[in-house]
C-alpha positions in Angstrom: 22.1 296.5 45.9 21.5 294.1 48.8 22.3 290.5 48.0 21.3 287.7 50.3 21.3 284.0 50.9 18.8 282.6 53.3 18.4 279.1 54.4 16.4 277.9 57.4 19.4 278.4 59.8 21.8 280.6 57.9 21.2 284.1 56.6 23.9 286.0 54.8 23.6 289.6 53.6 25.8 292.1 51.8 25.2 294.6 54.5 26.2 296.0 57.9 23.9 296.2 60.8 22.8 299.7 62.1 22.0 298.7 65.7 20.6 302.1 66.5 17.9 301.9 63.8 17.8 298.1 63.8 18.2 297.8 60.1 20.6 296.5 57.4 22.7 299.0 55.4 23.8 297.9 51.9 27.6 297.3 51.7 29.8 296.3 48.7 32.6 295.0 51.0 30.9 293.6 54.1 29.0 290.4 54.7 26.7 289.9 57.7 26.0 286.5 59.0 22.9 285.6 61.1 23.0 282.1 62.5 19.8 280.3 63.6 17.6 283.4 63.7 14.6 281.4 65.0 16.6 279.8 67.9 15.8 276.3 66.8 19.1 275.0 68.4 20.9 275.4 71.7 24.3 276.8 71.0 27.6 276.6 73.0 30.1 279.4 72.5 32.4 276.9 71.0 29.9 275.7 68.4 28.9 279.2 67.3 32.6 280.1 67.0 33.1 277.1 64.7 30.3 278.3 62.5 31.9 281.7 62.2 35.3 280.2 61.5 33.8 278.0 58.8 32.1 281.1 57.4 35.4 283.0 57.2 37.1 280.0 55.6 34.3 279.8 52.9 34.5 283.5 52.3 38.3 283.3 51.9 37.9 280.5 49.4 35.8 282.8 47.2 38.3 285.6 47.5 38.6 287.2 44.1 35.3 285.8 42.8 32.4 288.1 41.9 30.1 288.8 44.7 26.9 287.3 43.4 23.7 285.8 44.9 24.8 282.4 43.5 28.1 282.5 45.4 26.4 283.6 48.6 23.9 280.8 48.2 26.7 278.3 47.9 28.4 279.6 51.1 25.0 279.5 52.9 24.3 276.0 51.7 27.7 274.8 52.9 27.2 276.4 56.3 23.7 274.8 56.5 25.4 271.4 56.0 28.0 272.4 58.6 25.3 273.1 61.1 23.8 269.7 60.4 27.2 268.1 61.1 27.4 269.9 64.5 23.9 268.6 65.4 24.9 265.0 64.3 28.1 265.2 66.5 26.1 266.4 69.4 27.8 269.8 69.6 24.5 271.5 69.4 21.0 270.3 70.3 17.5 271.1 69.4 15.8 273.8 71.5 12.9 271.9 72.9 11.3 275.2 74.0 11.1 276.3 70.3 7.6 277.3 69.2 7.5 274.8 66.4 9.5 271.6 66.8 9.9 270.2 63.3 13.4 268.6 63.6 14.4 270.1 60.2 17.8 268.6 60.4 16.7 265.1 61.3 15.3 263.4 64.4 17.3 264.0 67.6 19.5 261.2 68.9 18.1 259.7 72.1 20.6 258.0 74.3 19.3 255.1 76.3 20.9 255.7 79.7 19.8 252.3 81.0 21.4 250.4 78.1 24.5 252.6 78.4 24.8 251.8 82.2 24.4 248.1 81.5 27.3 248.2 79.0 29.6 249.7 81.6 
């Protein structure tokens, strides 16, 4: 049975991806992570790598626990908070070409370059 956890920016499935048929295949021992499926953010390779490392750490922390939707939701929620922290640190940015700008993780930080230049 396919279990899943979906938040706005993180989707986790107990499945593998069949690229040929473009579908998910149920799996009892494989998790598939989809990060920012709507492309709301601009990602660097380093930032996406951090998300996958955090995902692996969270999955390892649940090692031995039953694979339930509740546990998947906890991992998904923790990853959603991690994505927010990356945004707040400026490691990722909002994709201003996204079809619906709603700033779901908070308003973007705007740097006043004139004020910054005056301080220097």
